[in-house]
N, CA, C and O atoms as CSV, one atom per row, in Angstrom:
chain,resi,resn,atom,element,x,y,z
A,1,MET,N,N,71.270,33.125,79.934
A,1,MET,CA,C,70.135,33.702,79.013
A,1,MET,C,C,69.651,33.028,77.748
A,1,MET,O,O,70.407,32.707,76.831
A,2,ALA,N,N,68.536,32.862,77.756
A,2,ALA,CA,C,67.941,31.855,76.620
A,2,ALA,C,C,68.136,32.770,75.196
A,2,ALA,O,O,68.015,33.995,75.176
A,3,ALA,N,N,68.408,32.069,74.204
A,3,ALA,CA,C,68.091,32.894,72.576
A,3,ALA,C,C,67.014,32.233,72.303
A,3,ALA,O,O,66.765,31.096,72.702
A,4,ILE,N,N,66.147,33.094,71.431
A,4,ILE,CA,C,65.115,32.807,70.511
A,4,ILE,C,C,65.241,33.267,69.254
A,4,ILE,O,O,65.571,34.437,69.057
A,5,THR,N,N,65.025,32.516,68.374
A,5,THR,CA,C,65.089,32.879,67.012
A,5,THR,C,C,63.809,33.262,66.013
A,5,THR,O,O,62.990,32.363,65.822
A,6,ILE,N,N,63.644,34.257,65.512
A,6,ILE,CA,C,62.374,34.480,64.519
A,6,ILE,C,C,62.698,34.535,63.204
A,6,ILE,O,O,63.595,35.256,62.768
A,7,ASP,N,N,61.953,33.743,62.476
A,7,ASP,CA,C,62.370,33.840,60.889
A,7,ASP,C,C,61.392,35.034,60.355
A,7,ASP,O,O,60.201,34.995,60.663
A,8,LEU,N,N,61.778,35.829,59.753
A,8,LEU,CA,C,60.912,36.792,59.142
A,8,LEU,C,C,61.391,36.690,57.357
A,8,LEU,O,O,62.565,36.647,56.990
A,9,PRO,N,N,60.504,36.673,56.667
A,9,PRO,CA,C,60.920,36.927,55.105
A,9,PRO,C,C,61.624,38.404,54.941
A,9,PRO,O,O,61.363,39.461,55.516
A,10,ASP,N,N,62.458,38.138,54.100
A,10,ASP,CA,C,63.251,39.476,53.494
A,10,ASP,C,C,62.524,40.569,53.182
A,10,ASP,O,O,62.916,41.696,53.486
A,11,ALA,N,N,61.248,40.317,52.463
A,11,ALA,CA,C,60.503,41.294,52.123
A,11,ALA,C,C,59.863,42.131,52.985
A,11,ALA,O,O,59.488,43.289,52.803
A,12,ILE,N,N,59.745,41.189,54.272
A,12,ILE,CA,C,58.996,41.985,55.700
A,12,ILE,C,C,60.094,42.749,56.359
A,12,ILE,O,O,59.754,43.779,56.942
A,13,ILE,N,N,61.362,42.413,56.363
A,13,ILE,CA,C,62.455,43.279,56.984
A,13,ILE,C,C,62.710,44.424,56.155
A,13,ILE,O,O,62.806,45.541,56.663
A,14,ARG,N,N,62.830,44.233,54.894
A,14,ARG,CA,C,62.864,45.643,53.962
A,14,ARG,C,C,61.681,46.413,54.044
A,14,ARG,O,O,61.789,47.625,53.853
A,15,ASP,N,N,60.462,45.883,54.318
A,15,ASP,CA,C,59.081,46.698,54.438
A,15,ASP,C,C,59.326,47.535,55.944
A,15,ASP,O,O,59.035,48.722,56.092
A,16,LEU,N,N,59.816,46.814,56.832
A,16,LEU,CA,C,60.092,47.596,57.846
A,16,LEU,C,C,61.170,48.617,57.928
A,16,LEU,O,O,61.165,49.438,58.845
A,17,GLY,N,N,61.908,48.608,57.198
A,17,GLY,CA,C,62.766,49.541,57.018
A,17,GLY,C,C,64.035,49.768,58.259
A,17,GLY,O,O,64.545,50.835,58.602
A,18,GLN,N,N,64.287,48.566,58.704
A,18,GLN,CA,C,65.218,48.275,59.952
A,18,GLN,C,C,65.999,47.365,59.669
A,18,GLN,O,O,65.774,46.450,58.877
A,19,SER,N,N,67.120,47.573,60.387
A,19,SER,CA,C,68.015,46.222,60.320
A,19,SER,C,C,67.684,45.213,61.142
A,19,SER,O,O,66.931,45.484,62.077
A,20,PRO,N,N,68.158,43.864,60.982
A,20,PRO,CA,C,67.831,42.839,61.914
A,20,PRO,C,C,68.129,43.236,63.214
A,20,PRO,O,O,67.178,43.147,63.990
A,21,ASP,N,N,69.308,43.701,63.732
A,21,ASP,CA,C,69.333,44.246,65.151
A,21,ASP,C,C,68.394,45.141,65.652
A,21,ASP,O,O,68.089,45.059,66.842
A,22,GLU,N,N,67.826,46.084,64.850
A,22,GLU,CA,C,66.842,47.151,65.316
A,22,GLU,C,C,65.459,46.267,65.617
A,22,GLU,O,O,64.669,46.560,66.514
A,23,ILE,N,N,65.310,45.185,64.753
A,23,ILE,CA,C,64.059,44.632,64.753
A,23,ILE,C,C,64.046,43.683,65.918
A,23,ILE,O,O,63.079,43.605,66.675
A,24,THR,N,N,65.195,42.926,66.054
A,24,THR,CA,C,65.317,42.355,67.498
A,24,THR,C,C,65.203,43.097,68.743
A,24,THR,O,O,64.788,42.510,69.742
A,25,ARG,N,N,65.511,44.266,68.788
A,25,ARG,CA,C,65.545,45.180,69.749
A,25,ARG,C,C,64.124,45.363,70.142
A,25,ARG,O,O,63.743,45.125,71.288
A,26,ARG,N,N,63.090,45.916,68.903
A,26,ARG,CA,C,61.746,45.977,69.291
A,26,ARG,C,C,61.225,44.954,69.446
A,26,ARG,O,O,60.434,45.116,70.376
A,27,VAL,N,N,61.169,43.748,69.018
A,27,VAL,CA,C,60.780,42.483,69.804
A,27,VAL,C,C,60.749,42.212,71.217
A,27,VAL,O,O,59.825,41.770,71.900
A,28,LEU,N,N,62.271,42.657,71.637
A,28,LEU,CA,C,62.376,42.459,73.100
A,28,LEU,C,C,61.766,43.417,73.781
A,28,LEU,O,O,61.260,43.185,74.879
A,29,GLU,N,N,61.737,44.730,73.152
A,29,GLU,CA,C,60.842,45.677,73.949
A,29,GLU,C,C,59.441,45.470,73.958
A,29,GLU,O,O,58.834,45.774,74.984
A,30,ALA,N,N,58.799,44.987,72.955
A,30,ALA,CA,C,57.372,44.451,72.930
A,30,ALA,C,C,57.371,43.389,74.050
A,30,ALA,O,O,56.758,43.696,75.073
A,31,VAL,N,N,58.005,42.114,73.998
A,31,VAL,CA,C,57.915,41.137,74.891
A,31,VAL,C,C,57.875,41.689,76.512
A,31,VAL,O,O,57.108,41.328,77.405
A,32,VAL,N,N,58.955,42.673,76.565
A,32,VAL,CA,C,59.208,43.069,78.060
A,32,VAL,C,C,57.873,44.040,78.221
A,32,VAL,O,O,57.201,43.875,79.240
A,33,LEU,N,N,57.514,44.911,77.389
A,33,LEU,CA,C,55.930,45.741,77.704
A,33,LEU,C,C,55.040,44.578,77.969
A,33,LEU,O,O,54.542,44.565,79.095
A,34,ASP,N,N,54.768,43.700,77.253
A,34,ASP,CA,C,53.796,42.900,77.246
A,34,ASP,C,C,53.838,42.233,78.772
A,34,ASP,O,O,52.808,42.104,79.434
A,35,ALA,N,N,54.978,41.879,79.189
A,35,ALA,CA,C,55.312,41.164,80.560
A,35,ALA,C,C,54.780,42.299,81.607
A,35,ALA,O,O,53.895,42.124,82.445
A,36,TYR,N,N,55.395,43.307,81.412
A,36,TYR,CA,C,55.463,44.279,82.585
A,36,TYR,C,C,53.828,44.734,82.643
A,36,TYR,O,O,53.333,44.908,83.757
A,37,ARG,N,N,52.994,44.923,81.429
A,37,ARG,CA,C,51.621,45.305,81.511
A,37,ARG,C,C,50.781,44.386,82.119
A,37,ARG,O,O,49.861,44.812,82.817
A,38,SER,N,N,50.987,42.891,81.933
A,38,SER,CA,C,50.398,41.869,82.631
A,38,SER,C,C,50.939,41.553,84.173
A,38,SER,O,O,50.715,40.456,84.684
A,39,GLU,N,N,51.625,42.537,84.835
A,39,GLU,CA,C,52.267,42.690,85.902
A,39,GLU,C,C,53.125,41.253,86.256
A,39,GLU,O,O,53.083,40.741,87.375
A,40,ARG,N,N,53.911,40.687,85.113
A,40,ARG,CA,C,55.006,39.542,85.263
A,40,ARG,C,C,56.387,39.943,85.239
A,40,ARG,O,O,57.359,39.190,85.174
A,41,LEU,N,N,56.382,41.382,85.305
A,41,LEU,CA,C,57.974,41.876,85.375
A,41,LEU,C,C,57.662,43.419,86.275
A,41,LEU,O,O,56.698,44.164,86.099
A,42,SER,N,N,58.737,43.591,87.210
A,42,SER,CA,C,58.782,44.883,87.647
A,42,SER,C,C,59.365,46.042,86.640
A,42,SER,O,O,59.563,45.911,85.433
A,43,ARG,N,N,59.562,47.070,87.345
A,43,ARG,CA,C,59.942,48.288,86.558
A,43,ARG,C,C,61.764,48.029,86.549
A,43,ARG,O,O,62.451,48.364,85.584
A,44,GLY,N,N,62.258,47.470,87.636
A,44,GLY,CA,C,63.567,47.186,87.620
A,44,GLY,C,C,63.769,46.029,86.758
A,44,GLY,O,O,64.747,46.121,86.016
A,45,GLU,N,N,63.081,44.967,86.677
A,45,GLU,CA,C,63.325,43.953,85.853
A,45,GLU,C,C,63.116,44.445,84.279
A,45,GLU,O,O,63.736,43.881,83.377
A,46,VAL,N,N,62.327,45.382,84.053
A,46,VAL,CA,C,62.458,46.211,82.710
A,46,VAL,C,C,63.603,46.677,82.588
A,46,VAL,O,O,64.352,46.377,81.658
A,47,ARG,N,N,63.900,47.512,83.556
A,47,ARG,CA,C,65.512,48.168,83.261
A,47,ARG,C,C,66.396,47.380,83.034
A,47,ARG,O,O,67.213,47.656,82.155
A,48,ARG,N,N,66.495,46.128,83.785
A,48,ARG,CA,C,67.685,45.175,83.652
A,48,ARG,C,C,67.802,44.637,82.287
A,48,ARG,O,O,68.853,44.619,81.646
A,49,LEU,N,N,66.472,44.128,81.812
A,49,LEU,CA,C,66.398,43.344,80.670
A,49,LEU,C,C,66.670,44.314,79.382
A,49,LEU,O,O,67.194,43.811,78.387
A,50,LEU,N,N,66.375,45.481,79.390
A,50,LEU,CA,C,66.393,46.601,78.396
A,50,LEU,C,C,67.759,47.149,78.686
A,50,LEU,O,O,68.159,47.820,77.735
A,51,GLY,N,N,68.742,47.077,79.840
A,51,GLY,CA,C,69.897,47.630,79.671
A,51,GLY,C,C,69.660,48.991,79.880
A,51,GLY,O,O,70.558,49.739,79.491
A,52,LEU,N,N,68.533,49.577,80.474
A,52,LEU,CA,C,68.452,50.990,80.613
A,52,LEU,C,C,68.953,51.440,82.130
A,52,LEU,O,O,69.142,50.706,83.100
A,53,SER,N,N,69.114,52.944,82.024
A,53,SER,CA,C,69.057,53.471,83.372
A,53,SER,C,C,67.816,53.903,83.924
A,53,SER,O,O,66.830,53.965,83.189
A,54,TRP,N,N,67.746,54.201,85.099
A,54,TRP,CA,C,66.442,54.471,85.966
A,54,TRP,C,C,65.751,55.513,84.956
A,54,TRP,O,O,64.659,55.194,84.485
A,55,GLN,N,N,66.338,56.761,84.594
A,55,GLN,CA,C,65.700,57.540,84.015
A,55,GLN,C,C,65.115,57.308,82.413
A,55,GLN,O,O,64.077,57.765,81.936
A,56,GLU,N,N,66.005,56.556,81.841
A,56,GLU,CA,C,65.549,55.884,80.537
A,56,GLU,C,C,64.334,54.884,80.724
A,56,GLU,O,O,63.357,54.857,79.975
A,57,THR,N,N,64.519,54.092,81.791
A,57,THR,CA,C,63.164,52.964,81.973
A,57,THR,C,C,61.958,54.113,82.177
A,57,THR,O,O,60.927,53.923,81.533
A,58,GLU,N,N,62.015,54.963,82.799
A,58,GLU,CA,C,60.980,55.789,83.033
A,58,GLU,C,C,60.282,56.530,81.854
A,58,GLU,O,O,59.079,56.781,81.781
A,59,ASP,N,N,61.097,56.788,81.085
A,59,ASP,CA,C,61.084,57.606,79.766
A,59,ASP,C,C,60.364,56.445,78.963
A,59,ASP,O,O,59.349,56.771,78.347
A,60,PHE,N,N,60.711,55.344,78.914
A,60,PHE,CA,C,60.532,54.317,78.067
A,60,PHE,C,C,58.885,53.948,78.344
A,60,PHE,O,O,57.936,53.860,77.565
A,61,LEU,N,N,59.001,53.769,79.864
A,61,LEU,CA,C,57.427,53.327,79.886
A,61,LEU,C,C,56.392,54.475,79.818
A,61,LEU,O,O,55.187,54.238,79.743
A,62,ALA,N,N,56.857,55.618,79.845
A,62,ALA,CA,C,56.026,56.937,79.659
A,62,ALA,C,C,55.644,56.880,78.344
A,62,ALA,O,O,54.462,57.109,78.088
A,63,ARG,N,N,56.436,56.610,77.429
A,63,ARG,CA,C,56.152,56.447,75.707
A,63,ARG,C,C,55.268,55.309,75.542
A,63,ARG,O,O,54.531,55.353,74.557
A,64,HIS,N,N,55.185,54.225,76.362
A,64,HIS,CA,C,54.210,53.121,75.984
A,64,HIS,C,C,53.526,52.962,77.318
A,64,HIS,O,O,53.888,52.126,78.146
A,65,PRO,N,N,52.676,53.669,77.465
A,65,PRO,CA,C,51.595,53.547,78.953
A,65,PRO,C,C,50.836,52.303,79.229
A,65,PRO,O,O,50.272,51.797,78.259
A,66,VAL,N,N,50.732,51.773,80.283
A,66,VAL,CA,C,49.710,50.933,80.531
A,66,VAL,C,C,48.610,51.186,80.428
A,66,VAL,O,O,48.237,52.192,81.031
A,67,ILE,N,N,47.719,50.504,79.729
A,67,ILE,CA,C,46.255,50.841,79.719
A,67,ILE,C,C,45.413,49.972,80.510
A,67,ILE,O,O,45.263,48.783,80.232
A,68,GLU,N,N,44.820,50.592,81.567
A,68,GLU,CA,C,44.104,49.813,82.432
A,68,GLU,C,C,42.746,49.527,82.061
A,68,GLU,O,O,42.078,50.413,81.526
A,69,GLY,N,N,42.237,48.331,82.295
A,69,GLY,CA,C,40.900,48.036,81.886
A,69,GLY,C,C,39.695,48.865,82.847
A,69,GLY,O,O,39.928,49.827,83.578
A,70,PRO,N,N,38.631,48.344,82.674
A,70,PRO,CA,C,37.602,49.421,83.208
A,70,PRO,C,C,37.390,48.817,84.905
A,70,PRO,O,O,37.329,47.613,85.154
A,71,SER,N,N,37.308,49.769,85.833
A,71,SER,CA,C,37.125,49.721,86.965
A,71,SER,C,C,35.753,49.140,87.483
A,71,SER,O,O,34.741,49.806,87.265
A,72,TYR,N,N,35.658,47.974,88.137
A,72,TYR,CA,C,34.263,47.668,88.705
A,72,TYR,C,C,34.272,47.886,90.381
A,72,TYR,O,O,33.633,47.139,91.122
A,73,VAL,N,N,34.886,48.737,90.751
A,73,VAL,CA,C,34.613,49.375,92.103
A,73,VAL,C,C,33.704,50.089,92.586
A,73,VAL,O,O,33.768,50.461,93.758
């Protein structure tokens, strides 16, 4: 698995009020959600990447619903 480094100023980290590990997790979740919403990841891949159980994955996705665009049918 590849590692990605993001440099954030200390002031931003302080303002977020979270540890670097918590910020890392939130960034991973955001990337996974973006890929899931754009249909590049399946639910199973979301579960594996985030290390969640089936139910935790369902709960996670329910908290971050996919917003569908307008239908032209």
